[in-house]
Steps between C-alpha positions, in 0.01 A plus 500: 500500500450871450137603487400736217192714440367249239546221760303709747221553243476123446482434875232767550276333239462190717495678838173476689606679820255788459118481476513742205675228293160325474337792320782679316806444285852542641672825406872517582707805426677561171771712349876533516641235733801725563293813555623762744140613551210282605141627502257323733124540485231349716327224302407412143183646349267349240728551198802370694305190607390442139849541346707367793721814494535788750387854421346447156162668559427875511731555803775310315463718192535807724804341669656455152437870432658596834805283427537660155483845661836425666655312208427145616314208343338197661798293377734714714323433830333212685129528583313284749224494762480405867207263439539260207128444426210736429265540797134448397329817383829692530457526878806581713703189579444365850792507746532120486511507117782754511681289760458177298639664183784689671759218465457521121573872500798450732639236261455739207682777689780255593540394134480849346711672770369849416669812637166683510159356582205718402186399690200627305233605747432459869456121504837433341665767718364336817718195437812707545382772740181431691488839670572708190208654313520513121372859514802606709759266346432512125791630295745480791774236517508283814827318559471143620874430472805631318402284203121538501270800488121497502349782293121508558271634227121514472345210312432595135139380544451768768556768236247332271239541777625840621633721222661733756762231572612480135747789531628362833587175325692679225677709768587186700640328191704811428632488861576129450702583187700766690559251781622233255740746335678573831 
């Protein structure tokens, strides 16, 4: 039997392998199941927890704007998070929470088979390159294999807290577009 993203969503609803499942709703990724580009954030926020969808709060609206700036829509890409449940009070996910949720993300990546993974922010980046800092790596492609490139970008929420990063995000998306056109 071939597993699909909807199958994965059903399985996640009954999964209790993470403490956060006791206090939050499951939020699996969504988007184009044949997407060449996959965006990965850190964890759901309040709006995501409420609606059960990734990137639908203020950072998600900014992500939509960034996608539009390079001619893409949410339906063109796949968007997910490392952690599948909102940490209480929007705190950073604990290492064990990230570890417990990682198999879900790996299954999503295996099903989508993206050519480019865009980790949004330092937490998502750390899953692919532990020693790389988002400040140094943002906007620069990192090849994992001939078929997969990681293209780190600041998290859209970072620009909502620090307006100086807003232009960096637009620049990084522009660099992503150039990279995709090659």
